[in-house]
C-alpha positions as CSV (number, residue, x, y, z in Angstrom):
1,X,-50.7,48.2,31.6
2,X,-52.3,45.8,33.5
3,X,-52.1,42.7,30.5
4,X,-48.3,44.1,30.3
5,X,-47.8,43.4,34.2
6,X,-49.9,39.9,34.3
7,X,-47.7,38.9,31.2
8,X,-44.6,39.8,32.7
9,X,-45.4,38.2,36.1
10,X,-46.4,35.1,34.1
11,X,-43.1,34.7,32.5
12,X,-41.5,34.9,35.9
13,X,-43.3,32.5,37.5
14,X,-42.8,30.2,34.3
15,X,-39.0,30.7,34.6
16,X,-39.1,30.0,38.0
17,X,-39.7,26.4,37.8
18,X,-37.0,25.3,36.0
19,X,-35.3,22.6,38.2
20,X,-36.4,19.0,39.2
21,X,-35.9,16.7,42.3
22,X,-35.1,13.9,39.8
23,X,-31.7,12.2,40.9
24,X,-28.8,12.5,38.3
25,X,-28.6,10.3,36.3
26,X,-25.7,8.1,35.5
27,X,-25.3,5.1,33.4
28,X,-24.4,1.9,35.0
29,X,-22.0,0.1,34.5
30,X,-22.6,-2.9,32.0
31,X,-22.8,-6.4,34.3
32,X,-21.0,-8.2,31.2
33,X,-17.4,-8.7,30.3
34,X,-15.7,-6.4,28.8
35,X,-14.8,-9.0,25.6
36,X,-16.6,-11.6,24.3
37,X,-15.9,-15.2,25.8
38,X,-13.0,-17.1,25.0
39,X,-12.4,-20.9,24.3
40,X,-12.2,-23.9,21.6
41,X,-15.7,-22.5,20.2
42,X,-14.4,-19.5,19.6
43,X,-11.6,-19.4,17.9
44,X,-10.5,-16.9,15.1
45,X,-14.1,-15.6,15.2
46,X,-13.2,-12.1,17.1
47,X,-11.3,-9.8,14.2
48,X,-11.1,-11.4,11.0
49,X,-9.3,-9.5,8.1
50,X,-11.6,-8.3,5.7
51,X,-14.8,-9.1,7.5
52,X,-16.8,-6.1,8.2
53,X,-18.4,-5.3,11.9
54,X,-21.9,-4.5,12.4
55,X,-21.7,-1.1,12.1
56,X,-19.8,-1.3,8.8
57,X,-22.5,-3.6,7.2
58,X,-25.9,-2.7,6.1
59,X,-29.2,-4.7,6.0
60,X,-29.0,-4.7,2.0
61,X,-25.0,-5.5,1.7
62,X,-25.6,-8.3,4.3
63,X,-28.3,-9.9,2.4
64,X,-27.1,-10.8,-0.8
65,X,-30.1,-12.9,-2.4
66,X,-31.8,-10.6,-4.5
67,X,-35.4,-12.6,-3.6
68,X,-34.8,-12.3,-0.5
69,X,-34.4,-8.6,0.1
70,X,-37.3,-8.2,-2.5
71,X,-39.6,-10.4,0.2
72,X,-37.7,-8.3,3.4
73,X,-38.5,-4.9,1.5
74,X,-42.7,-6.3,1.4
75,X,-42.7,-7.4,4.9
76,X,-41.4,-4.0,6.0
77,X,-44.5,-2.5,4.0
78,X,-47.1,-5.3,5.2
79,X,-46.2,-6.7,7.9
80,X,-49.3,-6.1,10.5
81,X,-46.9,-6.5,13.9
82,X,-44.9,-3.6,12.6
83,X,-47.6,-1.9,12.2
84,X,-48.6,-2.1,15.1
85,X,-45.2,-1.0,16.6
86,X,-45.4,2.2,14.8
87,X,-49.0,2.7,16.0
88,X,-47.7,2.4,19.4
89,X,-45.1,5.1,18.8
90,X,-47.9,7.4,17.3
91,X,-49.4,6.9,20.9
92,X,-47.1,7.6,22.8
93,X,-45.4,10.6,21.1
94,X,-49.3,11.7,21.6
95,X,-49.2,11.0,25.3
96,X,-45.5,12.6,25.8
97,X,-47.7,16.0,24.2
98,X,-50.3,15.7,26.4
99,X,-47.8,16.2,29.7
100,X,-45.6,18.1,27.9
101,X,-48.8,20.6,27.3
102,X,-49.0,20.8,31.2
103,X,-46.4,23.2,31.7
104,X,-48.0,25.8,30.3
105,X,-51.1,27.3,30.9
106,X,-54.4,27.1,29.6
107,X,-56.0,30.0,28.1
108,X,-59.6,30.5,28.0
109,X,-61.9,33.3,26.1
110,X,-65.4,33.3,27.9
111,X,-68.4,35.0,27.3
112,X,-71.8,35.2,29.4
113,X,-75.0,36.7,29.6
114,X,-77.1,36.8,33.3
115,X,-80.6,38.2,34.0
116,X,-81.6,38.1,37.6
117,X,-85.2,39.2,39.2
118,X,-85.4,39.9,42.4
119,X,-88.2,40.6,44.7
120,X,-89.4,43.4,46.6
121,X,-88.1,43.4,50.3
122,X,-85.6,41.2,49.4
123,X,-81.7,41.9,50.1
124,X,-83.1,45.4,51.4
125,X,-84.6,46.9,48.2
126,X,-88.4,48.1,48.5
127,X,-89.0,47.1,45.0
128,X,-88.4,44.2,42.8
129,X,-85.2,44.6,40.6
130,X,-84.3,43.3,37.1
131,X,-80.4,42.6,36.7
132,X,-78.5,42.1,33.5
133,X,-74.9,41.9,32.9
134,X,-72.6,41.2,29.7
135,X,-69.3,39.8,30.4
136,X,-66.2,38.7,28.1
137,X,-62.9,37.7,29.6
138,X,-60.1,36.3,28.8
139,X,-58.0,34.2,31.1
140,X,-56.4,31.1,32.6
141,X,-58.1,28.9,35.2
142,X,-55.7,27.0,37.9
143,X,-52.6,26.9,36.7
144,X,-49.7,25.2,38.1
145,X,-46.5,27.1,38.5
146,X,-43.9,24.1,38.4
147,X,-41.8,25.6,41.2
148,X,-40.4,22.0,42.2
149,X,-40.2,20.4,38.8
150,X,-43.3,17.8,39.1
151,X,-45.3,18.5,36.1
152,X,-41.1,18.9,34.6
153,X,-40.4,15.3,35.8
154,X,-43.8,14.0,34.6
155,X,-43.0,15.3,31.2
156,X,-39.2,13.6,31.3
157,X,-40.8,10.5,32.1
158,X,-43.2,11.0,29.2
159,X,-40.5,11.3,27.0
160,X,-38.3,8.6,27.9
161,X,-41.3,6.3,27.8
162,X,-41.9,7.8,24.2
163,X,-38.1,7.0,23.3
164,X,-38.6,3.4,24.8
165,X,-41.5,2.7,22.2
166,X,-39.4,4.4,19.7
167,X,-36.6,1.8,20.2
168,X,-39.2,-1.3,20.6
169,X,-40.6,-0.3,17.4
170,X,-36.7,-0.8,15.7
171,X,-36.3,-3.8,17.8
172,X,-39.2,-5.2,16.3
173,X,-38.2,-4.9,12.6
174,X,-34.9,-6.0,13.5
175,X,-36.6,-9.6,14.9
176,X,-39.0,-9.0,11.6
177,X,-36.3,-9.2,9.1
178,X,-34.3,-11.9,11.1
179,X,-37.2,-13.8,11.5
180,X,-38.3,-13.2,7.4
181,X,-35.0,-14.9,7.0
182,X,-35.1,-17.8,9.2
183,X,-38.5,-18.6,7.2
184,X,-36.9,-18.2,3.9
185,X,-34.1,-20.3,4.7
186,X,-35.9,-22.6,6.2
187,X,-38.1,-23.1,3.4
188,X,-35.4,-23.8,1.4
189,X,-33.9,-26.6,3.6
190,X,-37.6,-28.4,3.5
191,X,-37.4,-27.8,-0.2
192,X,-34.4,-29.4,-0.6
193,X,-35.0,-32.3,1.7
194,X,-38.3,-32.6,-0.1
195,X,-36.4,-33.6,-3.1
196,X,-33.8,-35.4,-1.1
197,X,-36.8,-37.7,-0.1
198,X,-38.3,-38.3,-3.6
199,X,-35.2,-39.4,-5.1
200,X,-34.6,-41.8,-2.3
201,X,-38.3,-43.0,-2.5
202,X,-37.5,-43.6,-6.4
203,X,-34.3,-45.1,-5.3
204,X,-36.0,-47.6,-3.3
205,X,-38.7,-48.0,-5.2
206,X,-36.3,-49.3,-8.0
207,X,-34.9,-51.6,-5.4
208,X,-38.4,-52.8,-4.0
209,X,-39.4,-53.7,-7.9
210,X,-36.4,-55.3,-8.4
211,X,-36.3,-57.4,-5.2
212,X,-40.2,-58.4,-6.3
213,X,-39.1,-59.7,-9.2
214,X,-36.3,-61.8,-7.8
215,X,-38.7,-63.0,-5.2
216,X,-41.3,-64.1,-7.7
217,X,-38.3,-66.1,-9.5
218,X,-37.3,-67.5,-6.0
219,X,-33.6,-65.4,-6.1
220,X,-34.8,-63.6,-2.9
221,X,-36.7,-64.5,0.0
222,X,-40.1,-63.0,1.3
223,X,-38.1,-61.4,4.4
224,X,-35.7,-59.4,1.8
225,X,-39.0,-58.2,0.0
226,X,-40.9,-57.1,3.0
227,X,-37.6,-55.1,4.1
228,X,-37.7,-53.4,1.1
229,X,-41.0,-52.4,1.2
230,X,-40.8,-51.1,4.5
231,X,-37.8,-48.5,3.2
232,X,-40.8,-47.6,0.4
233,X,-43.6,-47.4,3.1
234,X,-41.2,-45.2,5.3
235,X,-40.1,-42.9,2.6
236,X,-43.4,-42.0,1.3
237,X,-43.8,-40.9,5.1
238,X,-40.9,-38.6,4.8
239,X,-42.1,-37.2,1.5
240,X,-45.5,-36.6,2.9
241,X,-44.2,-34.7,6.1
242,X,-41.6,-32.9,4.0
243,X,-44.6,-31.8,1.5
244,X,-46.6,-30.5,4.6
245,X,-43.5,-28.9,6.1
246,X,-42.9,-27.1,2.7
247,X,-46.7,-25.5,2.8
248,X,-46.4,-24.7,6.2
249,X,-43.5,-22.6,5.5
250,X,-44.3,-21.0,2.4
251,X,-47.6,-19.6,4.7
252,X,-45.3,-18.8,7.7
253,X,-43.4,-16.6,4.8
254,X,-46.7,-15.3,3.6
255,X,-47.8,-14.2,7.2
256,X,-44.8,-12.5,7.6
257,X,-44.5,-10.9,4.1
258,X,-48.0,-9.6,4.7
259,X,-49.0,-10.7,1.2
260,X,-49.0,-14.0,-0.9
261,X,-45.5,-14.3,-2.4
262,X,-45.1,-15.0,-6.1
263,X,-43.1,-18.6,-6.8
264,X,-40.4,-16.6,-8.4
265,X,-39.6,-14.8,-5.0
266,X,-39.2,-18.5,-3.6
267,X,-36.0,-20.2,-3.0
268,X,-35.9,-23.8,-5.0
269,X,-33.6,-25.1,-2.5
270,X,-30.4,-24.4,-0.6
271,X,-27.9,-24.8,-3.0
272,X,-30.1,-21.8,-5.0
273,X,-29.6,-19.2,-2.3
274,X,-27.2,-16.6,-1.7
275,X,-25.9,-16.7,1.4
276,X,-25.8,-13.7,3.6
277,X,-22.1,-11.7,4.1
278,X,-19.8,-12.7,6.8
279,X,-19.7,-10.4,9.9
280,X,-17.7,-9.8,12.7
281,X,-18.3,-9.0,16.1
282,X,-15.5,-7.0,17.1
283,X,-13.4,-6.7,20.0
284,X,-15.4,-5.3,22.4
285,X,-18.9,-6.2,23.9
286,X,-19.7,-2.6,24.0
287,X,-21.3,-2.7,20.7
288,X,-24.5,-4.2,22.6
289,X,-25.4,-0.5,24.1
290,X,-26.2,-0.1,20.7
291,X,-29.1,-2.4,20.3
292,X,-32.4,-0.8,20.6
293,X,-33.9,-3.3,23.2
294,X,-30.9,-2.2,25.2
295,X,-31.7,1.5,24.7
296,X,-35.1,0.9,25.3
297,X,-34.4,-0.5,28.4
298,X,-32.0,2.6,29.4
299,X,-34.7,5.3,28.2
300,X,-37.1,3.2,30.8
301,X,-34.5,3.6,33.5
302,X,-34.4,7.2,32.9
303,X,-38.5,7.5,33.2
304,X,-37.8,5.8,36.4
305,X,-35.4,8.3,37.6
306,X,-38.0,11.1,36.7
307,X,-40.5,9.4,38.3
308,X,-38.8,10.1,41.2
309,X,-38.4,13.3,40.6
310,X,-42.1,13.9,40.8
311,X,-42.6,11.8,44.0
312,X,-40.2,13.9,45.5
313,X,-42.0,17.2,44.2
314,X,-45.0,16.0,45.8
315,X,-43.8,16.7,49.3
316,X,-43.3,20.3,48.3
317,X,-46.1,23.4,47.9
318,X,-48.0,23.5,45.1
319,X,-48.7,27.1,43.8
320,X,-51.5,27.9,41.5
321,X,-52.7,30.6,39.6
322,X,-55.9,31.9,38.4
323,X,-56.8,35.3,36.6
324,X,-58.6,36.7,34.0
325,X,-58.9,40.4,32.1
326,X,-62.3,41.4,30.5
327,X,-65.1,43.7,30.5
328,X,-68.2,43.6,32.0
329,X,-71.8,45.7,31.4
330,X,-75.3,46.0,32.0
331,X,-75.9,46.7,28.5
332,X,-74.9,45.0,25.5
333,X,-73.9,48.2,23.9
334,X,-71.9,49.4,26.7
335,X,-69.6,46.2,26.9
336,X,-66.2,47.3,25.5
337,X,-66.9,51.2,26.3
338,X,-64.4,53.0,28.7
339,X,-64.0,52.1,31.9
340,X,-65.5,48.5,31.5
341,X,-63.1,46.9,32.0
342,X,-62.2,43.8,34.8
343,X,-59.7,41.8,36.0
344,X,-59.4,39.0,38.5
345,X,-55.9,37.9,40.0
346,X,-55.6,34.6,42.3
347,X,-52.8,32.7,43.1
348,X,-53.2,30.0,45.6
349,X,-50.9,27.4,47.4
350,X,-51.3,24.3,49.1
351,X,-49.2,22.7,51.5
352,X,-49.0,19.2,52.1
353,X,-49.1,18.4,55.9
354,X,-50.1,15.0,56.2
355,X,-50.9,12.7,53.3
356,X,-50.0,9.0,53.4
357,X,-50.3,8.3,50.0
358,X,-47.5,10.9,49.2
359,X,-44.7,8.7,51.2
360,X,-46.3,5.8,49.5
361,X,-45.9,6.8,45.9
362,X,-42.3,7.8,46.9
363,X,-41.6,4.2,48.0
364,X,-43.4,2.9,44.9
365,X,-40.8,5.3,42.7
366,X,-37.7,3.9,44.5
367,X,-38.9,0.4,43.8
368,X,-39.5,1.2,40.2
369,X,-36.1,2.9,39.6
370,X,-34.9,-0.5,41.4
371,X,-37.0,-2.9,38.8
372,X,-36.1,-0.5,35.8
373,X,-32.3,-1.1,36.9
374,X,-32.3,-4.6,37.3
375,X,-34.0,-5.0,34.1
376,X,-31.6,-2.6,32.1
377,X,-28.8,-5.3,33.7
378,X,-30.9,-8.6,32.6
379,X,-31.6,-6.9,29.4
380,X,-27.4,-6.8,28.8
381,X,-27.0,-10.1,30.2
382,X,-29.7,-11.6,27.7
383,X,-27.7,-9.8,24.6
384,X,-24.5,-11.0,25.9
385,X,-25.8,-14.8,25.8
386,X,-27.1,-14.3,22.6
387,X,-24.0,-12.9,21.0
388,X,-21.7,-15.4,22.9
389,X,-24.5,-18.6,21.8
390,X,-24.3,-17.2,17.9
391,X,-20.4,-17.1,18.2
392,X,-19.9,-20.9,19.2
393,X,-22.0,-21.8,16.9
394,X,-20.2,-19.9,14.0
395,X,-16.7,-21.4,15.7
396,X,-17.7,-24.8,14.9
397,X,-20.7,-24.9,12.3
398,X,-17.9,-24.9,9.5
399,X,-16.3,-28.1,11.4
400,X,-19.8,-29.9,11.4
401,X,-20.7,-29.3,8.0
402,X,-17.2,-30.5,7.1
403,X,-17.4,-33.4,9.0
404,X,-21.1,-34.2,7.7
405,X,-19.9,-34.1,4.2
406,X,-17.3,-36.4,4.9
407,X,-19.5,-38.7,6.3
408,X,-21.9,-38.3,3.6
409,X,-19.5,-39.4,1.3
410,X,-18.3,-42.3,3.2
411,X,-21.8,-43.1,4.0
412,X,-22.3,-43.1,0.3
413,X,-19.4,-45.2,-1.0
414,X,-20.8,-47.9,1.7
415,X,-24.0,-48.0,0.3
416,X,-22.3,-48.4,-2.9
417,X,-20.3,-51.5,-2.4
418,X,-22.9,-53.0,-0.4
419,X,-25.3,-53.1,-3.1
420,X,-22.5,-54.6,-5.0
421,X,-21.9,-56.9,-3.1
422,X,-25.6,-58.0,-2.9
423,X,-25.6,-58.2,-6.0
424,X,-22.8,-60.6,-6.5
425,X,-24.6,-62.8,-3.8
426,X,-21.7,-62.0,-0.9
427,X,-24.1,-60.3,1.5
428,X,-27.7,-60.2,2.5
429,X,-29.6,-57.4,1.5
430,X,-29.8,-56.4,5.3
431,X,-26.4,-54.9,4.4
432,X,-27.9,-52.7,1.5
433,X,-31.0,-51.6,3.9
434,X,-28.9,-50.4,6.6
435,X,-26.7,-48.4,4.0
436,X,-29.5,-46.8,2.6
437,X,-31.1,-45.7,5.8
438,X,-27.6,-44.7,6.9
439,X,-27.1,-42.5,4.0
440,X,-30.7,-40.6,3.9
441,X,-30.5,-39.8,7.5
442,X,-26.7,-38.4,6.9
443,X,-27.9,-36.5,3.8
444,X,-30.4,-34.9,5.9
445,X,-28.3,-34.2,9.2
446,X,-25.9,-32.3,6.4
447,X,-29.1,-30.1,5.2
448,X,-29.9,-29.7,8.7
449,X,-26.5,-28.2,9.3
450,X,-26.1,-26.3,5.9
451,X,-29.4,-24.2,7.3
452,X,-28.3,-24.1,11.1
453,X,-25.3,-22.2,9.5
454,X,-27.3,-19.8,7.9
455,X,-29.6,-18.8,10.3
456,X,-26.8,-18.4,12.3
457,X,-25.4,-16.0,10.3
458,X,-29.0,-14.3,10.5
459,X,-28.9,-14.4,13.9
460,X,-25.5,-13.0,14.7
461,X,-26.3,-10.3,12.5
462,X,-29.8,-9.4,14.5
463,X,-28.3,-9.6,18.1
464,X,-25.2,-7.8,17.0
465,X,-28.0,-4.7,16.4
466,X,-29.5,-5.6,13.0
467,X,-27.6,-3.0,10.6
468,X,-27.6,0.0,12.7
469,X,-30.2,3.1,13.2
470,X,-29.7,4.7,9.6
471,X,-30.9,1.0,8.1
472,X,-33.9,0.9,10.6
473,X,-35.1,4.3,10.0
474,X,-34.8,4.6,6.4
475,X,-36.9,1.4,6.4
476,X,-39.4,2.6,9.0
477,X,-40.3,5.8,7.4
478,X,-41.8,3.1,4.5
479,X,-44.6,2.7,6.7
480,X,-45.6,6.5,7.1
């Protein structure tokens, strides 16, 4: 009967502490415009017919290059940075479990044996005594009944921090995938530049040999020969530099993938790369609220609200309960005999009168909430800028590529004409050298612009959210 009464009492005390003193949370208004920027740089990029938005395009649909898909999959399985992010989530989940367990009483079973000898004439006994006692009990030691929601607020704070860590893992995956794609396209561009440098070196070497023969028979002066030689030497330096960059790009890609990549997965050049699909940002900037880093910042803001509730609850009394039921006997054989039952019920209340730390902690909680609110707004503003920058590139990069392609054609024709005029003896070799330099620089710039277009597609996809929650979860499940 006593156990039933205690159970009912404990249940009533538990249900009594269901509320918290945390402020009511309302999502703050986003400190950015509702629509994307407008102007010359953003023409015809918001709502293009047939172009999917971020919610309509999965990661594997966005990536059309099969080699790149396999490298991304390898990185999701092997990358240690992503593994570290997953372990941080596991740690945060465990810490939340520790805080959640504070809501419930800790029930302990205890057994003891005590034997004591008391000398004669002590405590009023004329003869010496030997006292022996056996105890077995089941009890609760100092369980705080959460009447004012202090523990529940701390539990809520731990939950929001765990959820923020989970979103940070999703954000880490988006960053990883984006970095793998960027490294893949950079390797392709540097390999194309290496091919271009080698081809240019071959042409300049041929020109140098021709000029040298002409110099030997007196048809060219030494100045023309030395100028041809400087072009050859400069291009040799370019070949060595791009050879180095290709090796470093491959090392970076191996690190991201978590393992050495076979040659058949590496891109030959930019022409051999299948570009990602085009993507529309939609009409509203509200899509940013689905980004994992913004969701994580909001969870941190909610955690700050919960921390305020815990700080407020510290001003109110704390009620704790210690209770136990069991049996006791001076003889081991009579430990469970009839009439040997024991029980203990000791509620305790502590009312804070003066503690300067409580007020200081409350001020800290309010400051922390303001900090979290400011950080939340800053994350949204940064995300808006990232998307706006990517849209500015998207709205202008095609025009830059088109202009550069036209420039390459014009300079190529200029080089051909200059070479013809030199061979006919009309112009000096200086015109040929200038045309060679201009053509090589224009070709390099064209490779750079094509790379920038591919990288910007990847960046736009990432800054808009990177493929949606379902793709993130599916990919992260492979880490378990």
